[in-house]
C-alpha positions in Angstrom: -13.0 39.0 -11.0 -14.8 35.7 -11.5 -13.9 33.6 -14.5 -16.8 32.9 -16.8 -16.6 29.6 -18.5 -18.3 29.0 -21.7 -18.2 26.6 -24.6 -18.2 28.1 -28.1 -19.3 25.6 -30.6 -18.0 25.5 -34.2 -20.5 26.8 -36.7 -21.8 24.7 -39.5 -21.6 27.6 -42.0 -19.3 30.5 -42.9 -19.9 33.7 -40.9 -19.4 35.8 -44.0 -21.0 34.1 -47.0 -23.4 31.9 -44.9 -22.5 28.8 -47.1 -22.6 25.6 -45.1 -19.3 23.8 -44.6 -18.8 20.6 -46.5 -17.2 17.4 -45.1 -13.3 17.7 -45.1 -13.5 21.4 -46.0 -10.8 23.7 -44.4 -12.2 26.4 -42.2 -10.7 29.2 -40.2 -11.8 30.3 -36.7 -11.3 33.5 -34.8 -12.1 34.1 -31.1 -12.6 37.8 -30.4 -13.4 39.5 -27.1 -16.2 42.0 -27.4 -18.8 43.8 -25.3 -20.7 40.5 -24.9 -17.6 38.5 -23.9 -15.9 36.0 -26.2 -17.4 35.6 -29.7 -16.4 32.8 -32.1 -16.7 33.2 -35.8 -15.9 30.5 -38.4 -15.0 31.2 -42.0 -14.5 29.3 -45.3 -11.1 29.6 -46.9 -12.3 32.0 -49.6 -13.8 34.5 -47.2 -10.9 34.3 -44.8 -8.2 34.8 -47.5 -10.3 37.4 -49.3 -10.5 39.5 -46.2 -14.2 40.3 -46.8 -14.7 40.3 -43.0 -11.8 41.9 -41.2 -11.1 40.3 -37.9 -9.5 42.9 -35.7 -7.2 41.8 -32.9 -8.5 38.2 -32.5 -7.8 36.7 -29.1 -7.1 33.5 -30.8 -7.2 32.1 -34.3 -6.8 28.7 -35.9 -7.7 26.5 -38.8 -9.2 23.1 -39.0 -10.9 20.5 -41.2 -14.7 20.4 -40.9 -16.3 17.1 -40.0 -20.0 17.1 -39.6 -21.1 15.7 -36.3 -22.3 12.1 -36.5 -26.0 11.5 -36.3 -27.2 10.1 -33.0 -27.5 6.3 -33.0 -31.0 5.3 -34.0 -31.3 2.7 -31.3 -30.4 5.2 -28.6 -33.5 7.2 -29.4 -35.9 4.3 -29.4 -34.3 1.8 -27.0 -35.9 1.5 -23.6 -33.7 0.1 -20.8 -34.7 -3.0 -18.8 -35.2 -0.8 -15.8 -37.5 1.8 -17.5 -39.5 -0.9 -19.1 -40.0 -2.7 -15.8 -41.1 0.5 -14.1 -43.5 1.2 -16.9 -45.0 -2.3 -16.8 -45.4 -2.1 -13.0 -47.1 1.3 -13.3 -49.4 0.0 -16.1 -50.3 -3.0 -13.8 -50.9 -5.3 -16.8 -51.2 -8.8 -15.5 -50.6 -10.3 -18.9 -47.0 -9.1 -18.7 -46.1 -10.9 -15.5 -43.6 -13.2 -17.3 -41.9 -10.2 -18.9 -41.7 -8.3 -15.6 -40.2 -11.4 -13.9 -37.5 -11.8 -16.7 -36.7 -8.0 -16.5 -36.3 -8.2 -12.7 -33.9 -11.2 -13.1 -31.9 -9.3 -15.7 -31.6 -6.3 -13.4 -30.6 -8.6 -10.5 -27.9 -10.2 -12.7 -26.7 -6.7 -13.6 -26.6 -5.9 -9.9 -29.1 -3.1 -10.2 -31.7 -4.9 -8.1 -30.9 -7.1 -5.0 -33.3 -9.8 -3.9 -34.2 -9.2 -0.3 -37.0 -11.7 0.4 -39.4 -14.1 -1.1 -42.9 -13.9 0.3 -45.0 -17.1 0.0 -48.8 -16.7 0.1 -51.3 -19.3 1.3 -52.4 -20.0 -2.3 -48.9 -21.0 -3.2 -47.9 -17.9 -5.1 -44.6 -16.2 -4.5 -43.6 -12.6 -4.6 -39.9 -11.7 -4.8 -39.0 -8.5 -2.9 -36.2 -6.6 -4.6 -34.4 -3.5 -3.6 -32.9 -1.0 -6.1 -29.3 -0.7 -5.0 -28.9 3.0 -5.8 -32.3 4.4 -5.0 -33.4 2.1 -2.2 -36.8 1.6 -3.8 -38.6 -1.7 -3.3 -39.9 -3.7 -6.2 -42.5 -6.5 -5.6 -42.3 -9.0 -8.5 -44.7 -12.0 -8.6 -43.0 -15.2 -9.5 -45.0 -16.6 -12.5 -43.5 -20.1 -12.1 -42.0 -20.0 -15.6 -40.9 -23.3 -17.1 -37.9 -23.7 -19.3 -40.1 -24.4 -22.4 -41.8 -21.0 -21.9 -38.5 -19.0 -21.6 -37.7 -18.6 -25.3 -41.1 -17.0 -26.0 -40.9 -14.6 -23.1 -37.3 -13.7 -23.9 -38.3 -12.8 -27.5 -41.2 -10.7 -26.1 -38.7 -8.9 -23.8 -36.3 -8.2 -26.7 -39.1 -6.8 -28.9 -40.3 -4.6 -26.1 -36.8 -3.3 -25.5 -36.6 -2.4 -29.2 -33.4 -4.5 -29.7 -32.8 -5.8 -33.2 -31.5 -9.4 -33.2 -30.0 -11.4 -36.1 -33.0 -13.7 -35.6 -35.4 -10.9 -36.5 -33.5 -10.2 -39.7 -33.2 -13.8 -40.9 -36.6 -15.1 -39.7 -34.9 -17.8 -37.6 -35.8 -18.5 -34.1 -34.0 -16.6 -31.4 -31.8 -18.4 -28.9 -32.1 -18.1 -25.2 -29.3 -16.3 -23.5 -27.3 -18.6 -21.0 -27.9 -16.1 -18.2 -31.6 -16.0 -18.6 -31.8 -19.8 -19.0 -29.7 -20.3 -15.9 -31.7 -17.9 -13.9 -35.0 -19.5 -14.9 -33.6 -23.0 -14.4 -32.6 -22.1 -10.9 -36.1 -20.8 -10.2 -37.7 -23.9 -11.7 -35.5 -26.1 -9.5 -36.5 -24.0 -6.5 -40.2 -24.3 -7.3 -39.9 -28.1 -7.6 -38.1 -28.5 -4.2 -40.5 -26.1 -2.4 -43.6 -27.1 -4.2 
């Protein structure tokens, strides 16, 4: 006979009186094996002690303190990852977002999600960085916009806003600071552009 595994969740209300459980309220649970398999029923103390619903031969019974499940974090619902944002921007093919795409690719390279495989130099002087996604093997072609250090803060703020991340700067109306990683990556690229240009 094969074992059937199942998860029986705690109810948010009493099986007998249908009243919702309150935070820190004691509840009683019974697990009974019936025609449909295991059935879990949860009761408030009044209904359990009053015996309104007789639980015959429970497989298991216990008591606990009800704690409502925490609400999902608000940011987790809205927040887009750097990778999903980069994929969306590439698909949209919006040339005005080249700087953002470049910064996102650098972020993903720093997180070891993307690996730089090559830099293609075109006759007109433009460069395209060839990245490979380490897990999927996909190739990403990211044009190098030739960002200068004085442009970085504006682009970084744009990336933060697009990712839906709240910053202390947004709350206090002060200017955002450039992360050391992003500044270092762009400075390296600026130096490379100067030596190759």
